[in-house]
KOLGU-4560 file (N, C-alpha, C; in nm, 3 decimals, padded with zeros to 5 digits):
<recs>
<n_xx: -01.708 n_yy: 01.727 n_zz: 01.714 ca_xx: -01.600 ca_yy: 01.660 ca_zz: 01.641 c_xx: -01.573 c_yy: 01.737 c_zz: 01.511 mol: A seq: 1 type: MET>
<n_xx: -01.449 n_yy: 01.779 n_zz: 01.488 ca_xx: -01.420 ca_yy: 01.855 ca_zz: 01.366 c_xx: -01.421 c_yy: 01.765 c_zz: 01.243 mol: A seq: 2 type: PRO>
<n_xx: -01.431 n_yy: 01.829 n_zz: 01.128 ca_xx: -01.428 ca_yy: 01.755 ca_zz: 01.002 c_xx: -01.290 c_yy: 01.691 c_zz: 00.982 mol: A seq: 3 type: LYS>
<n_xx: -01.289 n_yy: 01.578 n_zz: 00.914 ca_xx: -01.161 ca_yy: 01.515 ca_zz: 00.880 c_xx: -01.103 c_yy: 01.586 c_zz: 00.759 mol: A seq: 4 type: MET>
<n_xx: -00.974 n_yy: 01.603 n_zz: 00.760 ca_xx: -00.907 ca_yy: 01.668 ca_zz: 00.647 c_xx: -00.857 c_yy: 01.562 c_zz: 00.551 mol: A seq: 5 type: LYS>
<n_xx: -00.852 n_yy: 01.600 n_zz: 00.422 ca_xx: -00.791 ca_yy: 01.514 ca_zz: 00.321 c_xx: -00.640 c_yy: 01.519 c_zz: 00.340 mol: A seq: 6 type: SER>
<n_xx: -00.573 n_yy: 01.409 n_zz: 00.304 ca_xx: -00.427 ca_yy: 01.407 ca_zz: 00.312 c_xx: -00.373 c_yy: 01.487 c_zz: 00.194 mol: A seq: 7 type: LYS>
<n_xx: -00.316 n_yy: 01.603 n_zz: 00.224 ca_xx: -00.271 ca_yy: 01.692 ca_zz: 00.116 c_xx: -00.156 c_yy: 01.631 c_zz: 00.037 mol: A seq: 8 type: SER>
<n_xx: -00.076 n_yy: 01.546 n_zz: 00.100 ca_xx: 00.035 ca_yy: 01.481 ca_zz: 00.029 c_xx: -00.019 c_yy: 01.391 c_zz: -00.081 mol: A seq: 9 type: ALA>
<n_xx: -00.128 n_yy: 01.320 n_zz: -00.053 ca_xx: -00.188 ca_yy: 01.233 ca_zz: -00.153 c_xx: -00.262 c_yy: 01.314 c_zz: -00.259 mol: A seq: 10 type: LEU>
<n_xx: -00.328 n_yy: 01.421 n_zz: -00.218 ca_xx: -00.405 ca_yy: 01.502 ca_zz: -00.312 c_xx: -00.315 c_yy: 01.566 c_zz: -00.418 mol: A seq: 11 type: MET>
<n_xx: -00.188 n_yy: 01.588 n_zz: -00.384 ca_xx: -00.094 ca_yy: 01.644 ca_zz: -00.481 c_xx: -00.051 c_yy: 01.540 c_zz: -00.584 mol: A seq: 12 type: LYS>
<n_xx: -00.070 n_yy: 01.412 n_zz: -00.553 ca_xx: -00.020 ca_yy: 01.305 ca_zz: -00.637 c_xx: -00.125 c_yy: 01.235 c_zz: -00.721 mol: A seq: 13 type: ARG>
<n_xx: -00.253 n_yy: 01.255 n_zz: -00.689 ca_xx: -00.359 ca_yy: 01.187 ca_zz: -00.762 c_xx: -00.460 c_yy: 01.289 c_zz: -00.812 mol: A seq: 14 type: ILE>
<n_xx: -00.547 n_yy: 01.242 n_zz: -00.902 ca_xx: -00.654 ca_yy: 01.326 ca_zz: -00.955 c_xx: -00.776 c_yy: 01.237 c_zz: -00.973 mol: A seq: 15 type: LYS>
<n_xx: -00.892 n_yy: 01.286 n_zz: -00.928 ca_xx: -01.015 ca_yy: 01.210 ca_zz: -00.944 c_xx: -01.082 c_yy: 01.256 c_zz: -01.072 mol: A seq: 16 type: VAL>
<n_xx: -01.112 n_yy: 01.164 n_zz: -01.162 ca_xx: -01.174 ca_yy: 01.197 ca_zz: -01.289 c_xx: -01.323 c_yy: 01.221 c_zz: -01.271 mol: A seq: 17 type: THR>
<n_xx: -01.387 n_yy: 01.266 n_zz: -01.376 ca_xx: -01.530 ca_yy: 01.292 ca_zz: -01.370 c_xx: -01.612 c_yy: 01.169 c_zz: -01.344 mol: A seq: 18 type: GLY>
<n_xx: -01.565 n_yy: 01.054 n_zz: -01.392 ca_xx: -01.638 ca_yy: 00.928 ca_zz: -01.373 c_xx: -01.607 c_yy: 00.864 c_zz: -01.238 mol: A seq: 19 type: SER>
<n_xx: -01.518 n_yy: 00.926 n_zz: -01.159 ca_xx: -01.488 ca_yy: 00.874 ca_zz: -01.027 c_xx: -01.363 c_yy: 00.790 c_zz: -01.018 mol: A seq: 20 type: GLY>
<n_xx: -01.296 n_yy: 00.769 n_zz: -01.130 ca_xx: -01.171 ca_yy: 00.692 ca_zz: -01.127 c_xx: -01.060 c_yy: 00.780 c_zz: -01.070 mol: A seq: 21 type: LYS>
<n_xx: -00.957 n_yy: 00.715 n_zz: -01.018 ca_xx: -00.843 ca_yy: 00.787 ca_zz: -00.960 c_xx: -00.722 c_yy: 00.762 c_zz: -01.048 mol: A seq: 22 type: VAL>
<n_xx: -00.659 n_yy: 00.871 n_zz: -01.094 ca_xx: -00.541 ca_yy: 00.858 ca_zz: -01.179 c_xx: -00.417 c_yy: 00.895 c_zz: -01.100 mol: A seq: 23 type: THR>
<n_xx: -00.304 n_yy: 00.844 n_zz: -01.144 ca_xx: -00.177 ca_yy: 00.868 ca_zz: -01.076 c_xx: -00.067 c_yy: 00.879 c_zz: -01.180 mol: A seq: 24 type: ARG>
<n_xx: 00.051 n_yy: 00.917 n_zz: -01.135 ca_xx: 00.169 ca_yy: 00.924 ca_zz: -01.222 c_xx: 00.252 c_yy: 00.797 c_zz: -01.204 mol: A seq: 25 type: HIS>
<n_xx: 00.331 n_yy: 00.766 n_zz: -01.304 ca_xx: 00.421 ca_yy: 00.652 ca_zz: -01.294 c_xx: 00.547 c_yy: 00.690 c_zz: -01.216 mol: A seq: 26 type: HIS>
<n_xx: 00.607 n_yy: 00.592 n_zz: -01.154 ca_xx: 00.735 ca_yy: 00.611 ca_zz: -01.088 c_xx: 00.848 c_yy: 00.584 c_zz: -01.187 mol: A seq: 27 type: ALA>
<n_xx: 00.972 n_yy: 00.603 n_zz: -01.145 ca_xx: 01.092 ca_yy: 00.574 ca_zz: -01.224 c_xx: 01.103 c_yy: 00.661 c_zz: -01.350 mol: A seq: 28 type: TYR>
<n_xx: 01.057 n_yy: 00.786 n_zz: -01.343 ca_xx: 01.060 ca_yy: 00.869 ca_zz: -01.462 c_xx: 01.187 c_yy: 00.953 c_zz: -01.474 mol: A seq: 29 type: THR>
<n_xx: 01.242 n_yy: 01.000 n_zz: -01.363 ca_xx: 01.352 ca_yy: 01.095 ca_zz: -01.375 c_xx: 01.486 c_yy: 01.038 c_zz: -01.330 mol: A seq: 30 type: SER>
<n_xx: 01.487 n_yy: 00.959 n_zz: -01.223 ca_xx: 01.615 ca_yy: 00.912 ca_zz: -01.168 c_xx: 01.677 c_yy: 00.809 c_zz: -01.262 mol: A seq: 31 type: HIS>
<n_xx: 01.803 n_yy: 00.830 n_zz: -01.297 ca_xx: 01.877 ca_yy: 00.743 ca_zz: -01.390 c_xx: 01.807 c_yy: 00.732 c_zz: -01.525 mol: A seq: 32 type: LEU>
<n_xx: 01.748 n_yy: 00.841 n_zz: -01.569 ca_xx: 01.673 ca_yy: 00.841 ca_zz: -01.695 c_xx: 01.759 c_yy: 00.812 c_zz: -01.819 mol: A seq: 33 type: ALA>
<n_xx: 01.885 n_yy: 00.855 n_zz: -01.826 ca_xx: 01.964 ca_yy: 00.826 ca_zz: -01.947 c_xx: 01.983 c_yy: 00.677 c_zz: -01.974 mol: A seq: 34 type: PRO>
<n_xx: 01.971 n_yy: 00.594 n_zz: -01.871 ca_xx: 01.989 ca_yy: 00.451 ca_zz: -01.890 c_xx: 01.863 c_yy: 00.383 c_zz: -01.942 mol: A seq: 35 type: HIS>
<n_xx: 01.750 n_yy: 00.453 n_zz: -01.938 ca_xx: 01.624 ca_yy: 00.395 ca_zz: -01.984 c_xx: 01.606 c_yy: 00.422 c_zz: -02.132 mol: A seq: 36 type: LYS>
<n_xx: 01.533 n_yy: 00.334 n_zz: -02.198 ca_xx: 01.509 ca_yy: 00.353 ca_zz: -02.340 c_xx: 01.408 c_yy: 00.465 c_zz: -02.362 mol: A seq: 37 type: THR>
<n_xx: 01.407 n_yy: 00.520 n_zz: -02.482 ca_xx: 01.312 ca_yy: 00.626 ca_zz: -02.515 c_xx: 01.169 c_yy: 00.574 c_zz: -02.504 mol: A seq: 38 type: THR>
<n_xx: 01.148 n_yy: 00.451 n_zz: -02.548 ca_xx: 01.014 ca_yy: 00.392 ca_zz: -02.540 c_xx: 00.968 c_yy: 00.380 c_zz: -02.396 mol: A seq: 39 type: LYS>
<n_xx: 01.058 n_yy: 00.337 n_zz: -02.309 ca_xx: 01.022 ca_yy: 00.321 ca_zz: -02.168 c_xx: 00.987 c_yy: 00.455 c_zz: -02.106 mol: A seq: 40 type: GLN>
<n_xx: 01.066 n_yy: 00.560 n_zz: -02.135 ca_xx: 01.039 ca_yy: 00.692 ca_zz: -02.079 c_xx: 00.909 c_yy: 00.749 c_zz: -02.134 mol: A seq: 41 type: LYS>
<n_xx: 00.880 n_yy: 00.724 n_zz: -02.260 ca_xx: 00.757 ca_yy: 00.773 ca_zz: -02.322 c_xx: 00.634 c_yy: 00.708 c_zz: -02.257 mol: A seq: 42 type: ARG>
<n_xx: 00.640 n_yy: 00.580 n_zz: -02.231 ca_xx: 00.528 ca_yy: 00.511 ca_zz: -02.169 c_xx: 00.510 c_yy: 00.552 c_zz: -02.023 mol: A seq: 43 type: HIS>
<n_xx: 00.620 n_yy: 00.587 n_zz: -01.956 ca_xx: 00.610 ca_yy: 00.629 ca_zz: -01.816 c_xx: 00.550 c_yy: 00.769 c_zz: -01.802 mol: A seq: 44 type: LEU>
<n_xx: 00.556 n_yy: 00.850 n_zz: -01.909 ca_xx: 00.498 ca_yy: 00.984 ca_zz: -01.902 c_xx: 00.346 c_yy: 00.980 c_zz: -01.893 mol: A seq: 45 type: MET>
<n_xx: 00.286 n_yy: 00.878 n_zz: -01.951 ca_xx: 00.140 ca_yy: 00.869 ca_zz: -01.953 c_xx: 00.088 c_yy: 00.835 c_zz: -01.813 mol: A seq: 46 type: LYS>
<n_xx: -00.026 n_yy: 00.892 n_zz: -01.778 ca_xx: -00.086 ca_yy: 00.864 ca_zz: -01.648 c_xx: -00.142 c_yy: 00.723 c_zz: -01.642 mol: A seq: 47 type: GLY>
<n_xx: -00.166 n_yy: 00.675 n_zz: -01.522 ca_xx: -00.222 ca_yy: 00.542 ca_zz: -01.502 c_xx: -00.332 c_yy: 00.550 c_zz: -01.398 mol: A seq: 48 type: ALA>
<n_xx: -00.422 n_yy: 00.455 n_zz: -01.403 ca_xx: -00.529 ca_yy: 00.453 ca_zz: -01.303 c_xx: -00.485 c_yy: 00.371 c_zz: -01.182 mol: A seq: 49 type: SER>
<n_xx: -00.539 n_yy: 00.405 n_zz: -01.068 ca_xx: -00.507 ca_yy: 00.335 ca_zz: -00.944 c_xx: -00.574 c_yy: 00.197 c_zz: -00.947 mol: A seq: 50 type: VAL>
<n_xx: -00.505 n_yy: 00.097 n_zz: -00.898 ca_xx: -00.558 ca_yy: -00.039 ca_zz: -00.900 c_xx: -00.679 c_yy: -00.050 c_zz: -00.808 mol: A seq: 51 type: HIS>
<n_xx: -00.772 n_yy: -00.136 n_zz: -00.844 ca_xx: -00.898 ca_yy: -00.147 ca_zz: -00.769 c_xx: -00.878 c_yy: -00.191 c_zz: -00.625 mol: A seq: 52 type: LYS>
<n_xx: -00.770 n_yy: -00.260 n_zz: -00.596 ca_xx: -00.746 ca_yy: -00.304 ca_zz: -00.458 c_xx: -00.703 c_yy: -00.189 c_zz: -00.368 mol: A seq: 53 type: THR>
<n_xx: -00.663 n_yy: -00.075 n_zz: -00.425 ca_xx: -00.620 ca_yy: 00.040 ca_zz: -00.346 c_xx: -00.731 c_yy: 00.143 c_zz: -00.323 mol: A seq: 54 type: ASP>
<n_xx: -00.847 n_yy: 00.125 n_zz: -00.388 ca_xx: -00.953 ca_yy: 00.224 ca_zz: -00.379 c_xx: -01.000 c_yy: 00.247 c_zz: -00.236 mol: A seq: 55 type: TYR>
<n_xx: -01.017 n_yy: 00.143 n_zz: -00.158 ca_xx: -01.067 ca_yy: 00.157 ca_zz: -00.021 c_xx: -00.972 c_yy: 00.242 c_zz: 00.063 mol: A seq: 56 type: LYS>
<n_xx: -00.843 n_yy: 00.217 n_zz: 00.049 ca_xx: -00.743 ca_yy: 00.292 ca_zz: 00.126 c_xx: -00.738 c_yy: 00.438 c_zz: 00.083 mol: A seq: 57 type: ARG>
<n_xx: -00.746 n_yy: 00.461 n_zz: -00.048 ca_xx: -00.738 ca_yy: 00.598 ca_zz: -00.099 c_xx: -00.866 c_yy: 00.674 c_zz: -00.067 mol: A seq: 58 type: ILE>
<n_xx: -00.981 n_yy: 00.609 n_zz: -00.074 ca_xx: -01.107 ca_yy: 00.675 ca_zz: -00.043 c_xx: -01.106 c_yy: 00.729 c_zz: 00.100 mol: A seq: 59 type: LYS>
<n_xx: -01.045 n_yy: 00.657 n_zz: 00.191 ca_xx: -01.035 ca_yy: 00.701 ca_zz: 00.330 c_xx: -00.946 c_yy: 00.824 c_zz: 00.342 mol: A seq: 60 type: TYR>
<n_xx: -00.842 n_yy: 00.833 n_zz: 00.260 ca_xx: -00.748 ca_yy: 00.944 ca_zz: 00.269 c_xx: -00.794 c_yy: 01.071 c_zz: 00.198 mol: A seq: 61 type: LEU>
<n_xx: -00.890 n_yy: 01.059 n_zz: 00.105 ca_xx: -00.937 ca_yy: 01.176 ca_zz: 00.032 c_xx: -01.080 c_yy: 01.212 c_zz: 00.070 mol: A seq: 62 type: ILE>
<n_xx: -01.113 n_yy: 01.198 n_zz: 00.196 ca_xx: -01.248 ca_yy: 01.229 ca_zz: 00.243 c_xx: -01.281 c_yy: 01.374 c_zz: 00.208 mol: A seq: 63 type: VAL>
<n_xx: -01.406 n_yy: 01.396 n_zz: 00.168 ca_xx: -01.445 ca_yy: 01.533 ca_zz: 00.130 c_xx: -01.567 c_yy: 01.575 c_zz: 00.205 mol: A seq: 64 type: LYS>
</recs>
């Protein structure tokens, strides 16, 4: 049985930190950006951690 591969589409979108947390980017950053406030765009630039309910699903997709 060959090794399972990680989902490269997901690996391009997330990053695993040193402590094991998974970080992601926010959505709604570029499309229709002129209509959003500067504060909203600034907060969307910052990374966010993946919710704890998604860890099981993501762990399966990033097998190493």
